[in-house]
N, C-alpha and C positions, 0 to 999 in steps of 0.2 A: 578446507583448510583444517589441518590437525591442530589439536590443542597442545600447547607446550608440555613436555614431560617434566617430571621432577628432575631437577639438575642437582647432582650431588658431588660432581668433581669437574675438573678442568676438561677432561676428555668428553664427558657427557655434554658440557657446555659447547665445546667445539663441534660435536656431532649435531647438536641442535642448531647452531649457527649455520653449519653447512646445509642442513635440511631446509632451513628457512631461505638460504640463498638460492638453492635449487628451485624451491617453490616460487620465489620471486622471479626467477628467470623464466619459469614456465608461464607465469601470469603475464610477464612482459611479452613473450612470444605470442600468446593468445591475443593480447591487445594490439600488437603490431599486425597480426593477421586480420583482425577486425578493421583496423584503420586502412590497410591495403584494400580490403574488400570494399569499404565505403568509398575510397578514392576511385576504384575501378567502376563502381556501379552507381555513383551518386546521381548521374543524369537520368538513368532509367528509373531510379527510385523517386526522383523528383517528378518525372513525367507521370509515373503511376499514381503518385499521391495527388497530383493536381487534377488529372483527367480521369481518375478512378477506373483505370483499365484492368482491374483485378478480375480474374475469371470467377472467383468465388465471392462476387459482390453480394453483400447481405441485403435482404429486402428492407425497404424503408430508408436506406441511405441513398443519397443522391450525389452525383458527381458535381464537378465544378460547373459544367455547362448547364446541367439540370437546375442548379440553384440560380445560376445567372439568368436563364431564360424565364424563370418563375418570378423574378423581381419585378415589381410593379413599375418602378421608375424606368427600368430598361425597356419594358414593353411599351410604355407610354412614349418613350423617345423613338423606338422603332416604328410605332404607329404614325407618329408625326412625320418622320422621314419618309415612310412609304406613301403617306398621303400627299406629301409635297412632290415626290417623284411622279406619282400617278397624275397629279394636276399638271405638272410640266410636260409629261409625256402626252397627255390629252391635248394640251395647247399646241404642242409640236405637231401632232397628227392633224389637228384642225388646220393649222397653217399650211402644212404640206398638201392637204386635200384642196384647200383654197387655191394654192399655187398651181396644182395640177389641172384642176377644172377650169381655172381662170385662163390658163394658157390655151386650152382646147377651144374655148368659145370664140 
C-alpha cells in the first residue's frame, strides 16, 4: 500500500481518490479469491488438520489418532472392553464345546 502523496489541488486529490479506489478494488478481488478458495477446499483442509495427513509432517508432532491412542483413559477403556469381550468369547467357546461333546456322548 502506497503512502498518500502530498495533495495540492483538486486534480491531485481526485487522482489520489481514484488510486485508492483501484487499490481497494484489487484488495477486494484478492479477498473474494481467498474466500472462494476456502469454500472450495474447506473440507480437505479440515481433514488434513484433524488427521495430520501432511506429507511434510514435522518430527515430534503427532496427529489426532496418535494423541487419542496415547491417552490413558482411552487405553483403560479399550482394555476393559477387550477383557470383557475376551471373557464372553471364552464363555461362549466353552458352552459350544460342552454342547458339541455332550451331544456326541
